[in-house]
N, C-alpha and C positions, 0 to 999 in steps of 0.2 A: 504493500500500500504506500502511496506517496505521502509526503508530509502534508500538514494542514496549511490553510492560508496564513494563519498567524505565524506558523513556523517559517513559511516561505518569506513573509514580510520581514521577519526578524533576520533571516539569512541575507536577504537583499540589502539590508541596511549596514551589513558588515563592511569594514574598510580593508582594502588590501593595497600594499605599497609596491613600488617597482622592484624592490629587492626580493620580494617573495615570488616574483614571476621570472622564470628563466628564459622564456622566449624573448629574443632580443627586440623584435619589432614592438611587441606588446609592452615590454618593460620600458622602452623609450617613450612610447605614447603616454604611459602612466606618469613617467617622470616629468614630461613636458606639459601634460594636460591636467594632471591631478592637483588636488588642493592639499596643503599640508594638514595632516591629521595623524592620529595614532592608529597604526596598523593593528587590526584585530587578530593577526596571526603571529607577528613578531614583536609587537609592542613598540616599535620604533616610530619616532615622529618624523615622517617623511611625506612626500607627495603621494596621495592616495586617491583611489576611485572606489565607488561602492562595488560590492560583489554583483549587484544587479547589472551594472554597466559591463562588468567583465563577462557575465553570463550572456548578455546581449551579443557581445563580440564572438563568443564561442558558438552560440547558436547560428549566427550568420556564416561563420567559417565552416561549420559542419554541414550546413545546407548546401554549400557549393563544393566543398573539397572532400566530404566523407559520404559514405553510403552505409546504411544499416543492412547487415547481412541477413540472409534467410534463417529463420529459426527452425527449419525443417530440412532434412536431406532432399536432394533432387532425385529424379527418377533413377538415374544411374547409381547414385549412392544408396538408394533404397534396395536396388537389385544386389549390390555388393553386400549389404547387411543381411539379405535373405539367403545369400549363398553360403551354405554351411562349410564349404571347402575353402573359403577365404577367411583369413583372420583379419577382420576389418572393424574398426571402431570409428564411428562418426563424431567429429568434433566441429562445432560451429566455427566458421571462419571469422577472422577479425578479432579485435580486442573488446573486452567488456567496457561498457560506457565510461565508468570511472577511470579506468586505466587509459582509455583512448584520450580522454580529456587531460589527464595528468601528463601524458606524453606530448600532446599537442601544445599545451600551454607551458609545459615544464614547471609544474607546481607540485607541491606535496600531495599525498593521497588525501589528507584532511581537506585541503582546499578543493581538490577535484570532487570529493564527495559532496561538499556544500554546493558546488556549481551544478553537479548532476541532480541533486535534490531539487534545486530551483527549477531547472529545465524539465524535469520529470513532472513536477506539479503543473507547469504551464501546458504541457501536452497531454495531460491525463484526460482520458475519455471514459466515463463510467460505463457507457454502452459497450465500448470495446472490451472493457474489463469483464463485463458479464459474459461476453462471447469468447473470452480467452484470447483476444487479439492484442498483440504487443504494440505499445505506443512508442513514439520517438523518445529517446533518452531514458527509457525504462532502465532500471538498475540491472536487469538481466539481458538487455539488448547488447549487441556487438556491432562494432563499426570498423570499416577499413577505409583507408585513404584512396581516393580516386583522382583521375585527371579530368579537369573540367573539359567539356567538349568545345568544338569550334563551330557549332551550329550557326551562331550569329555571323561569323566570318564567311561561312559557306553561303548563307543567304545573301550577304552583301556582294560576294563575288558573282553569284548568279544574276543579281540585279545589275551589277556593273557590266557583265558580258551582254546582257539584254539591251542595256542602254547604248552601249558602243555599237552594237550590230544593227539596232532597229530604230533608235530615236535620235540621239545627239552624239554624232561621231567626233566632233571637234571641240565643242564647248559643253561640258556637263559638270556642274558643281558637285553633283552626287558622285560621279566617277572620280573627280579630283579629290574629294573628301575621303573616299574609300582608299585610294592610292596613298594619300597622305597618312592615314591611320596605319597602313601596312609598312610603308618604307621610311617615313620620317624617323630619324634617330636610329636607323638600322645599323649604323656604324658602331653603336654602343652595344649591340648584341654579340654574343659569343656562342661557340659550339661547346660540346661537353668537355673537350680537351683545351678550351681556352682560345681557340682560333677566332679571329675576326671574320665577319662575313664580307668585309671589304678588303680586297687584296691590293697591295702596292706592287706595281710592276714597273719595269724600266731599268735604267742603269743601276748597277750594284744591287739587284734583287734576284730572286729565283727565276723570274721570267723576264728575259731581256730581249727576246725576239719572237716573231710570229712567222708562219708560213702562209702564203696565199697563192692560189692558182686560178687559171682561167682556161676554159675549153675552147679549142679551135677546130673547125671542120674543113677549113681550106687554108692554103698557104699564104695568100696576101695578108690577111689580118694577123696570122701568126708571125710573119716577118716584121710587120709593124710593131708587134709587141716585143719582139727580140730587139728591135732598134731602140725603142723607148719604153723599157719595162717600167720605169718610174711613173709613166703616165698610163700605160695600157694594163698593167697588173695591179696598180693601186686602186683605191676607191674610185668608182666612176664619177664623172661630172653629173650634176643634178639632172640634166636633160636625159641622161642615159641610165639613171638609177631606177631599177625596177623595185617592186615591193618585195620585202623579205620578212623573215620571222620577226626581226627587231626594227624594221624601218618601213615607212610608207613610201609609196611610189614618188619619186622626185626628191626624196631626202637621202642624200648620199651617206653611206656608212661603210666602214672597212670590216669585212668578214674575213677572219683568219683562223688558223688552228695552231696547236702547239707542236704538231709533228706532220711531216709530209704525207704519211699514209692516211692521215685523217682528211687532209685536203683532197686527195684523190677520191676518197669515198664520198665526201660532201659534194663535189662538183658533178658527180654521177656522169662521167663521160661515156658516149657511145663507142662501140668498137670501131676502130678505124680513125678515130679522132686523135688530136694531140692535146696534151695539157702542159701549158707553160707555167712553171712554178718557181718562186724565188723566196728567199728569206728577207724579212723586213726587220731591221733593228728598231727597237723602241728608244727614241733619243731623249725623252724627258720623262719625269715621273708621272705615272698615271694611276688612277684608282678605279678598280673594277669590282662590281658586285659579283661575288662567287655563288652562283645558284647551287652548285653541288654541295656547298657548305650548309645550305638551308636544311637539309635532311637531318643534320646533327645539331641544329640550333637548340639552345638551352636557356631557360629563364630561371634566375634565382630570385627568391623573395619569400615573403611570409604569407601564410594562408589567412592571416588576420589583416592583411593589407587589402582594402576593397578593390584596388586596381589590379591585384595580382592575378585574379581569375581571368580578367580581360587580356592581360599580357600572355597568360598561358594559352588562351584561345588563339591569339595571334601566332604564338609559337607553333601550335598544332597545325594551323593552316599553312604557315610558311614552310613547314616540312613537306607539304604536298605540292607547294607552288613550283618547285623545280621540275617535278614530273609534268605538271600542267603546261609549263612554258616550253619544255623541250620535247613534248610528245610528238610522235610522227603525225604529219598532216598530209592527206592525199592531195596531189596537185590540183584536182578539180575543186577542192575545198579551201585552198590557201587564201583566196581573196577575202573570205569571211572569217575563217578560223585564225588568221594571223592578226586580226584587228585588236583583240585584247593584249597580245604581247607587244604589238606596235605601240599601243597606247601606254603601256607600262614603260617601255624604253623611252618614249617621248617625254613622259613625266620625269623619269629619273635624269634625263639629259638636260631638261630645261626648267623644271618646276620644283624638283625635290629639294628638301632642306640639306641633304647630304650631297656634297659635290662628288659626282661620279663621271668617269670618262667612258665607261663601257660595261659590258657584262661578260662573264665567263659562264658557259653553259655546256652540259653534256652533249656529245655528238650522238644523235640517234642513228646515224648511218653506220657507226661501228659499235652499235649495241650499248651505248652509254659509257664505253670504256675510254673514249677520247674526250678532249676538251676543245670546244670552239670558243672564239672570242669575237665579239662585235665591239668596235670602237665607234662611239657616237660621232655625228658629223663634226662637232667642234674639235674632236681629237683624232680625226682620221686623215689629216693632210700629210702627204709624203713629200720629202724634199726632192727637188728636181736634180737630175744629174748635172754635173758641171761640164757642159759641152760648149766649146767656143762658138761664138756666132759665126755663121757661114759654114759650119761643118756639114759635110754630106755623109749620111749614114746609109749603109746598105746591109742587107742580111740575106743569107742563103740557107737552104735547108738540106741541100744534097750536093755532092760532087760527082761528076761523070768520070767513070773509069772504063777500061776496055770491056769489062764484063757488065757494064751498065751503071746507072746511078746508085750511089750509096749514101745513106743518111750522113749529113755533115752540117751541123748547125754552127754558123759562123757569122759574126758581125764585124763590119769594117767601118772605121771612122776616118774620113778624109778631112783633115783640118786645114784651114787656110794658112799660108806661110806667115811666119812671125815677122812683123815689120819693125824696122829700127825706130824706136820711139822718138829719137831726135829728128828723123826725117818726116814724121807724121805731123801734119799740120792740123792743129785743132780747128775743127769746123764749127762755126757759130750758126745757130738756127736762123733761118730767114724770118722776115717780119711776119709772114703768114703761117709759119710753122709753129706747132704747139711746143712750148718750152718744157712741158712736163713729159715729153716722150710720146711714144705711140699711144694714140687714143684707145685702141683695143686693149693694150696692156693696162692702161689706166682703169678702164671699166672692168676688166677681168681680174683686177688685183684681189688677192685672197688675204683677208685680214687674220686668218687663223694662224696660230703658231704651229709649225710642223712638229709632228710627233713620231714620224716614221722616216727611215732611210733605207732604201733598197740596197741589198748587197748584190751588185751585178755579177760578181764571181760565183754566186750561188745559183744563178739562173740555169734551170734545166728544162728540157722538153721531153715529156713522157709520151711515147707512142702507145696507144691503147690497143693491145692485141686480144684481150679477153677480159670478161668481167665475171667475177665469182659471186654467186648469190647464196646466202645462207637462209634457210627456211625451216619451219616446223611443218612436217608432213602429217596429215590427218586422213584416215580412211573414211569413206562415205558408206554408211550402212543403208541398205534398201530393204523395205518390207512391203509385201503385198498382202492385203486382207480383204475379206468379203464384206460388202456393204450389208448393213442390217436395216430393216424397216423399208419404207417407201418414201424417200425424201422428195421424189418428183410428183407424188400424188397431190392433187388439189382438193381442198375441202368442198363438199357438195353444197350447192346453193339451196337455201331453204325457201 
């Protein structure tokens, strides 16, 4: 039987100080929010709160972070109990209420018993008692800690995807708010082993270069790429930028990978084509969101912090986001299915509170075992090769021998002769000539700081002889059976 109302009121008026509470978050709250009084348990004159206030916090925390376990075995456990050949004794899962409270709050058993008594009185239902139904916080009840769900985040994501696809593709406060809740302050989050979700790349880091390739099905464009790989293999100009997983059409971005074999898989070349590939050095520090680290994201906090459950929900959702953003998408569905990931990349690039230059994400073309990188437009500029003005560049892909042509990829640069500076007369622009140089160069000026430099010595051309496909094979079962009844018969008219 629970205590009486008078006994409950008397317990609720008791005072408890910060020193009697071992749970750090709660103890700090009592220390800062409590009023100086004599603690009913240790007798010290310290900042105290009433036991009623502490019971309120315990009740709220248990509602979100604990679950009352079943007081009866399940069907499987019943079967084991009935099996005489099995030596099995059923024990209820979880901890008894008093001990669960004592462990959660880090208080003495005496204090935990008082809190349990208050909460049992609050939840006591006489009708349930008559039917033998256990109430919350009953002295015989057992509790186990659970992980709060991410239902709220799942619903917000579903609404975000719907808005982006069907209503407001470019301007949506709801979508922006959802992305802000997800990604703002993401640089403060860590994985289980303490790794940051934001990775620093560039000089003097673990990731100093990327590989990028392009498919060619005829010689002229391949030769053009061999001549100026800094332009033809780098991020395309805006007018040529097609839509990708992390960029909308017309917004140029640099897609690369951490290894050549990943590039070959990602560009999906047809048999008989060529793939020109080169290494790009990262020339300045960049910060990338590592989607692969999201699966191990971890939140530390107190179950008595009202915001902790919200953060845990975000953590659970972020663990699934890597799979959502990197999942395979059929070519016919890319236009619509890429919209959510494009919106995320656009937000992180231009609107997010955390400065980011790109995203690391698993490669679906190699089964998630490789890493792709997208550098946002602001960080995707490649340095141009230092080629003297007037240089004539030519490329060839084969050399003729007696037995016929053989592959031979070669680039020649014919530079103009060096003039004696003393004999070169400085030419002043005419009155009608623009003093700022070529107008086309003026209007085409790129204000972005270069972040990449191509290593021309790394340029290689891969001839695609065959493509290997990895599949899961499933047999198809077929069954024939006789129809029953008369499905084609029509009811008679009356």
